[in-house]
C-alpha positions in Angstrom: -8.4 17.3 -9.1 -7.1 16.7 -12.6 -4.8 13.6 -12.6 -6.2 12.2 -9.3 -8.5 9.7 -11.0 -8.7 6.1 -10.0 -6.8 3.6 -12.2 -8.2 0.3 -13.5 -6.8 -2.3 -15.9 -8.2 -5.7 -16.7 -5.5 -8.2 -17.3 -4.9 -11.8 -16.3 -6.3 -14.0 -13.5 -3.9 -12.5 -10.9 -4.8 -9.1 -9.6 -2.9 -6.4 -7.8 -4.7 -3.8 -5.6 -2.7 -0.7 -4.8 -3.5 1.7 -1.9 -2.3 5.3 -2.0 -1.3 7.4 1.0 -2.8 10.1 3.2 -3.6 13.4 1.5 -2.3 11.9 -1.8 -4.1 10.2 -4.7 -3.7 7.5 -7.3 -1.3 9.7 -9.2 1.5 8.7 -6.8 1.0 5.1 -7.8 0.1 5.5 -11.5 3.5 4.5 -12.9 3.6 1.4 -10.6 0.1 0.4 -11.7 0.9 0.9 -15.4 4.1 -1.3 -15.0 2.1 -4.0 -13.4 -0.6 -3.8 -16.1 2.1 -4.1 -18.8 3.3 -7.3 -17.1 -0.2 -8.8 -17.5 -1.8 -8.3 -14.1 -5.3 -7.0 -13.5 -4.7 -3.7 -11.5 -6.9 -1.5 -9.4 -5.9 1.8 -7.7 -9.0 3.3 -6.1 -9.2 7.0 -5.1 -9.9 7.0 -1.3 -12.8 9.1 -0.1 -11.9 12.7 0.6 -8.7 12.4 -1.5 -8.0 14.0 -4.8 -10.6 16.7 -4.2 -10.0 19.3 -1.4 -8.5 18.9 2.0 -11.8 20.2 3.5 -13.6 17.1 2.1 -10.9 14.9 3.5 -11.4 16.4 6.9 -14.9 15.1 7.2 -13.9 11.5 6.4 -12.3 8.9 8.7 -10.1 5.9 8.3 -13.0 3.4 8.2 -14.2 5.2 5.0 -10.8 4.8 3.4 -10.6 1.1 4.5 -14.1 0.4 3.2 -13.1 1.6 -0.3 -10.1 -0.8 -0.6 -12.0 -3.6 1.1 -14.7 -3.4 -1.6 -12.0 -3.6 -4.3 -10.3 -6.6 -2.6 -13.5 -8.6 -2.2 -14.5 -7.9 -5.8 -11.1 -8.9 -7.2 -11.0 -12.0 -5.0 -14.3 -13.2 -6.3 -13.3 -12.9 -9.9 -9.5 -13.7 -9.9 -7.3 -16.6 -8.9 -5.2 -14.5 -6.5 -4.8 -11.0 -5.3 -1.6 -9.2 -4.2 -2.1 -5.9 -2.2 0.4 -3.1 -2.3 0.5 0.3 -0.6 2.5 3.5 -0.1 2.7 5.1 3.4 -0.8 5.1 4.9 -1.7 2.9 2.0 0.7 0.3 3.5 -1.3 0.4 6.7 -4.5 -0.2 4.8 -2.9 -3.1 3.0 -1.8 -4.6 6.3 -5.3 -4.1 7.7 -6.7 -6.0 4.7 -4.3 -8.8 5.3 -5.3 -8.9 9.0 -9.0 -9.1 8.2 -9.0 -11.1 5.0 -6.0 -13.6 5.3 -7.5 -15.9 2.7 -8.0 -13.2 0.1 -4.6 -11.6 0.3 -1.9 -13.7 -1.4 0.9 -11.3 -0.6 1.9 -7.7 0.4 4.2 -5.3 -1.4 4.7 -2.2 0.8 6.6 1.0 0.2 7.5 3.0 3.3 4.5 1.7 5.2 3.3 3.9 8.0 2.2 2.2 11.2 3.8 4.5 13.8 4.8 8.2 13.7 7.3 9.6 16.2 6.9 13.3 15.8 6.5 14.7 19.3 4.3 17.5 18.1 1.5 14.9 17.5 1.0 14.9 21.3 -0.6 18.3 20.9 -3.0 17.2 18.1 -6.1 16.7 20.3 -5.8 20.4 21.3 -4.5 21.9 18.1 -7.3 20.3 16.0 -9.9 22.1 18.1 -8.2 25.4 17.3 -7.4 25.1 13.6 -8.7 22.7 10.9 -5.4 22.2 9.1 -1.6 22.7 9.1 1.0 22.8 6.3 1.1 19.8 4.0 3.9 17.2 3.7 3.5 15.9 0.2 6.1 15.6 -2.6 8.9 14.2 -0.4 10.8 13.2 -3.6 14.5 13.3 -4.2 14.4 13.6 -8.0 14.3 17.3 -9.0 11.2 18.4 -11.0 9.0 15.5 -9.9 5.8 16.4 -8.0 3.3 14.3 -6.1 -0.3 15.4 -6.5 -1.2 15.9 -2.9 -2.9 18.5 -0.7 -0.9 21.5 0.4 -2.7 21.4 3.8 -3.0 18.5 6.3 -6.5 18.2 7.7 -6.2 17.6 11.4 -9.5 15.7 12.1 -8.5 13.2 9.4 -5.0 13.1 10.7 -6.2 12.1 14.1 -8.2 9.3 12.6 -5.1 8.1 10.7 -3.3 7.7 14.0 -6.1 5.5 15.2 -5.7 3.3 12.1 -2.0 3.1 12.8 -2.5 2.0 16.4 -4.9 -0.7 15.3 -2.7 -2.0 12.6 0.4 -2.0 14.8 -1.4 -3.9 17.6 -2.4 -6.6 15.1 0.8 -7.0 13.2 1.4 -10.5 14.5 -1.8 -11.6 12.7 -0.1 -10.9 9.3 1.2 -14.2 7.9 1.3 -13.5 4.2 4.5 -13.3 2.1 5.7 -9.8 2.1 8.2 -7.5 0.4 9.0 -4.1 2.0 10.7 -1.4 0.1 12.0 1.3 2.5 13.9 4.5 1.9 17.0 5.1 3.8 16.0 8.8 4.0 12.4 9.5 4.6 11.1 13.0 5.8 7.5 11.9 6.3 7.5 8.4 7.9 10.3 7.5 10.3 12.5 4.6 9.1 11.5 2.8 12.4 8.0 2.3 11.0 8.8 -0.2 8.2 11.4 -1.8 10.5 8.6 -2.3 13.0 6.5 -4.0 10.4 9.3 -6.4 9.4 10.0 -7.2 13.1 6.5 -7.9 14.3 4.6 -9.6 11.5 4.4 -13.4 11.6 5.3 -13.9 7.9 7.9 -16.5 7.2 8.5 -15.2 3.7 9.9 -11.7 4.1 12.0 -9.6 1.7 13.5 -6.3 2.8 14.7 -3.9 0.1 16.5 -0.7 1.1 16.0 2.2 -1.3 19.2 4.4 -1.4 18.1 6.9 -4.0 14.6 7.9 -3.0 12.7 9.8 -0.3 9.2 9.0 1.0 7.3 8.9 -2.3 9.6 6.3 -3.7 7.1 5.2 -6.4 7.8 8.5 -8.2 11.5 8.7 -7.3 14.8 7.2 -8.6 14.3 3.8 -7.1 10.9 3.4 -8.8 12.1 0.9 -11.4 13.5 -1.3 -8.6 10.1 -1.2 -6.9 8.2 -2.0 -10.1 10.4 -4.9 -11.2 10.6 -6.3 -7.6 6.8 -6.2 -7.3 6.3 -8.1 -10.6 8.8 -10.8 -9.5 7.2 -11.0 -6.1 3.6 -11.2 -7.3 4.5 -13.9 -9.9 6.3 -16.0 -7.3 3.7 -15.9 -4.5 0.8 -16.5 -6.9 2.4 -19.2 -9.0 0.3 -22.3 -9.6 1.8 -25.5 -8.4 3.3 -27.5 -11.2 1.1 -30.2 -12.5 1.9 -33.5 -11.0 3.5 -35.9 -13.4 1.4 -38.9 -14.2 3.3 -42.1 -14.5 1.9 -44.7 -16.8 0.6 -47.8 -15.0 2.1 -51.0 -16.4 0.4 -54.2 -15.7 -0.8 -57.5 -17.0 -4.4 -58.0 -18.1 -6.2 -60.6 -16.0 
């Protein structure tokens, strides 16, 4: 799909890896990525397998495929940069949390926007049956408050892939106490895709001592393309600089003595 391409920028020795959401693509994170690049960071936004093409292609992929794509990027960045901060939107937040759970040394911090780790829609109980009857249902992209702004996402939700997403969320939720990295969570007060209880659950169950909770009052789910985007962008830059700052060089005091 035109505009769904991955984004890559080589900057300084601190890198930021951004993970997009389910049925979306890097377009939803492009302004965030470009702002980070302008601040001097190395930035990567991979296009997850099955995304940015057709919903039929997404329906033959599963969450380990998406996770493998961001894990490869993380390990490559960690091998060539002093520190890596990982960010994510929606399901991308779940992938970011999974990276932190599996690679605690390589993830210096997490910047999450409306992270999805639990969905409460009662209709999901029928998913095992419904996905045997139909391959897709109506899409849920472009939950954006600002008029005229559109997220590049599928207009259909592939159900086999959705079922796999729920498995990812269950695994991430179970292991939330394993997350110890510094974290900033940007959460919309009104979200029509992910229940507000999901980011609240993340904040409540991780073991991180360094937690920042930022409520977004002027944005819906895709907040990176909405009115609060500048708040997210500036907050991420400040957070990434703080958690990856090198310790100040120790002052060396001159040694005064008498020659023997």
